N, C-alpha and C positions, 0 to 999 in steps of 0.2 A: 474533389469531394474528400472531406476530412472525416475519418471514422474515429469515433470517440470510444476508446476501450475503458475509460475510467469508471463508468457505471458498473461494469462487470468486476473491475478491480475492487470497487467499493463493496460489492456483494461478497467477493472473496474475503475481503478484510473482515466484514461482519461475521462471516461463517468461521473464520480462523479465530477471531476473538472469542466467540461463543464456545468453541471447542477447547481452546487452550486455557481460557479464563472463564469458565461457565458462570461464576458468581459475579463477574464484572458487568455492570451496566455501562452505557456510553460514558457517563461522567467519571466513573472509577478508572476505566481504561484510558480516557483522555488524560487523567492525572498521571498515569504510568508513562505516557508519552511526553507530558509536560506542555500540553496545549489545553485550550478551553473545550468544553463540551460542544459548543456551537461549531468550532472548527472540526472536531472529530465527526460530528454529525454530517458535515459537508463531505468529509472523506468517504463515509459510508454511502453517500449519494453519488460520489464520483465527480464532485465539483472541481472544475478546472482552476479555480482561484487558490486552491490549497497548495502550498509549497511541496515539492518533491521530497524535501528533507523530512517532512512530517510522515509521509508514506514510508520512507526509509526507516525512520525511528520506530514506527509501528511494526514493520517487518522485522527489525532487529529484536524487539521485545518478544515477538512471536517466534523467533528462531528461523525466520524465513528470508533473511537478508541476502543469502547467497544468490538468489534470483536477480538481484540488482546488478551483479557483475555481468549478466548476460544481456543487458539492455541494448547496447549498441555494438555488440559483438558481430562482426561479419565473418562468415565462413570463407576460408581460403578456397580458391578454385584451382583447377589444374593449370590454368593459364596465368596464375600469379607468379611473379618472380620470387 
């Protein structure tokens, strides 16, 4: 079973956009990222067809890109050499 976290990520993106750029609607924020409004709208819905690079660009503009470095980070265990 695949669990899709993108809808929650989309909601988080929308919330961050509204907090950081309260006067930006979807179209204006999409221009900041360099994508179309339609693509950005898909991002806020958590659409799987949107490239990860667009999510990263949005995170960067929002000052939240540090979280991307944690995506595939595995914790060392006591049994690792």
